[in-house]
C-alpha positions in Angstrom: -14.3 1.6 -3.2 -15.3 0.5 0.3 -14.1 -2.9 0.1 -10.1 -1.4 -1.2 -10.5 1.0 1.9 -10.9 -1.9 4.4 -8.7 -4.0 3.0 -6.2 -1.1 3.5 -7.1 -0.3 6.8 -7.3 -3.9 8.2 -3.7 -5.2 6.5 -2.1 -2.4 8.1 -2.6 -3.5 11.9 1.1 -3.2 12.6 0.6 0.0 15.2 -1.7 -2.0 17.4 2.0 -4.1 17.9 3.2 -1.3 19.9 0.0 -1.8 21.8 -1.2 -5.5 22.1 2.6 -6.7 22.1 5.3 -3.7 21.9 8.3 -6.2 22.4 7.9 -8.1 19.5 6.4 -5.0 17.3 10.1 -2.9 18.5 12.3 -6.1 18.0 11.3 -8.4 14.9 9.4 -8.4 12.1 5.3 -7.7 12.1 4.7 -11.6 11.4 6.0 -12.4 14.9 2.9 -10.4 15.7 1.0 -13.3 14.4 3.1 -15.9 16.0 0.6 -18.5 18.1 2.7 -18.1 21.3 2.1 -14.2 21.2 -0.7 -12.5 23.0 -3.1 -11.0 20.7 -1.7 -12.8 17.9 -5.7 -13.5 16.7 -5.9 -9.8 16.4 -2.9 -9.8 13.7 -4.2 -13.2 12.0 -7.8 -11.8 11.8 -6.7 -8.6 10.0 -4.6 -10.2 7.6 -7.0 -13.0 6.8 -10.1 -10.3 6.5 -7.9 -7.9 4.7 -7.2 -10.7 1.4 -10.9 -11.6 1.6 -12.1 -7.6 1.3 -9.3 -7.5 -1.8 -10.3 -10.2 -3.4 -13.6 -9.3 -3.3 -13.4 -5.9 -4.3 -11.2 -7.3 -7.3 -14.6 -9.5 -8.3 -16.5 -6.7 -8.2 -14.4 -4.0 -9.9 -14.1 -7.0 -13.2 -17.6 -6.5 -13.4 -16.9 -2.9 -13.9 -14.0 -2.9 -16.2 -14.8 -6.8 -18.5 -15.9 -4.6 -20.7 -13.0 -2.0 -21.3 -10.6 -2.0 -24.0 -8.0 -2.4 -21.6 -8.7 -5.6 -20.8 -5.1 -7.0 -21.0 -3.6 -4.7 -17.9 -6.6 -4.9 -16.0 -6.8 -8.4 -15.7 -3.2 -8.6 -14.9 -3.8 -6.0 -12.0 -6.6 -7.3 -10.5 -5.3 -10.9 -10.9 -2.4 -10.4 -8.9 -4.3 -8.3 -6.4 -6.2 -11.9 -5.9 -3.3 -13.6 -5.7 -1.7 -11.0 -3.1 -5.0 -11.4 -1.1 -4.7 -15.2 -1.1 -1.3 -15.2 -0.4 -1.6 -12.5 2.7 -4.4 -14.7 4.1 -2.1 -18.4 4.0 0.6 -16.6 5.7 -1.5 -15.6 8.5 -3.1 -18.9 9.0 0.1 -20.5 8.8 2.5 -17.8 10.5 5.7 -18.2 12.1 6.0 -20.5 15.1 9.0 -18.8 16.6 10.5 -15.2 16.9 13.8 -14.9 16.1 15.5 -11.8 17.6 13.3 -13.7 20.9 14.6 -17.0 20.7 16.4 -19.9 18.7 14.4 -20.8 16.0 14.4 -23.8 14.2 15.1 -23.5 10.0 12.7 -24.4 7.6 14.1 -27.3 6.5 13.2 -28.3 10.5 10.3 -26.2 10.2 8.0 -27.0 7.0 5.4 -24.1 7.6 7.8 -21.7 7.5 8.3 -22.4 3.9 4.7 -22.2 3.4 4.2 -18.8 5.6 7.8 -16.8 3.8 6.5 -18.8 0.0 2.9 -16.7 0.6 4.2 -13.8 2.0 6.6 -13.5 -1.3 4.0 -14.3 -3.9 2.1 -11.5 -2.1 4.4 -8.9 -2.2 5.5 -9.6 -5.4 1.8 -10.1 -7.0 0.8 -6.4 -5.4 4.1 -5.4 -7.1 3.2 -6.5 -10.5 -0.2 -5.3 -10.3 1.2 -1.2 -9.7 3.4 -2.0 -12.2 1.2 -2.9 -14.7 -1.0 -0.4 -13.8 1.8 2.3 -14.0 2.7 1.3 -17.1 0.0 2.3 -18.7 0.2 6.1 -18.1 3.7 6.4 -16.5 4.0 10.0 -16.0 0.9 10.0 -13.8 1.8 11.7 -10.2 -0.1 9.2 -8.0 1.0 5.9 -10.0 5.0 6.7 -10.4 4.7 8.1 -6.5 3.3 4.8 -5.1 5.5 2.5 -7.6 9.0 4.9 -6.2 7.8 4.6 -2.8 6.9 0.7 -2.9 10.5 -0.1 -4.5 12.4 1.8 -2.1 11.1 0.2 1.1 10.3 -2.9 -0.1 14.3 -3.2 -0.8 15.5 -1.5 2.2 12.6 -4.2 3.8 13.9 -7.0 2.3 17.6 -6.4 3.5 16.8 -5.5 6.9 14.6 -8.9 7.3 17.9 -10.5 5.9 20.1 -8.8 8.1 18.2 -8.6 11.4 19.1 -6.1 14.2 16.8 -6.7 16.9 15.4 -3.3 16.8 12.5 -4.1 15.1 11.8 -3.1 10.7 10.9 0.1 10.5 11.0 0.3 7.1 8.9 -2.6 6.8 5.8 -0.5 9.1 6.2 1.8 6.2 6.2 -1.0 3.1 3.1 -2.2 5.1 1.6 1.3 5.0 2.6 1.4 1.2 0.9 -1.9 0.6 -2.1 -0.6 2.3 -2.5 2.9 0.6 -2.0 1.1 -2.8 -5.1 -1.5 -2.3 -7.1 2.0 -0.9 -6.4 3.7 -4.3 -6.9 0.8 -6.4 -10.0 1.5 -8.1 -8.4 5.1 -8.8 -5.1 3.6 -10.4 -7.8 1.2 -12.5 -9.4 4.1 -14.1 -6.0 6.4 -14.5 -4.9 3.2 -16.4 -8.3 2.6 -18.4 -8.4 6.4 -19.1 -4.6 6.5 -20.5 -5.4 3.4 -22.8 -8.6 5.4 -23.9 -6.6 8.3 -25.1 -4.0 6.1 -26.6 -7.0 4.7 -29.5 -8.7 8.0 -29.7 -9.1 9.0 -33.5 -7.4 11.1 -34.9 -9.8 14.2 -36.0 -8.8 16.0 -39.8 
């Protein structure tokens, strides 16, 4: 649980942008804070890398707890997807954007291949965490915690994607909320696994006559 909470906290480093690099924080995506030429970019790169490593470590420890349970399949999918999130997050941070679109004219991904890798890693991380949440939610779809996280994830994820595709130059407030929700899910991962496991136990419990 401690590792999951720390992973969630370090993943939400974006508020520091308003102190360390307010120009980018207010006008661009959070990934712009990691660009090599931006001030204090190492803070945001380091935070994402640490978050990814903590998420991976937490999943390994959680697997030791749940590998003998009867809910193996959803647990495996949830943990593997969270590990993919950790890998994608760390990789995207280590291969950041070299150009902030709202501040300068940037080359396309055909000219900057690192941009393509960065984008692919970010997409994989986002989708993997979403799949993990969906799989755990499906085990007990009426649970308030899982249902609330899923609805919020879908809403802010969709808005964030639309704002990223049509940049306005006024920042991306929905992305900030979206990353916060990802952080909350990471912190709540042990509780979500426990809920999913308990739901499966209730399904297979023998009926007394």
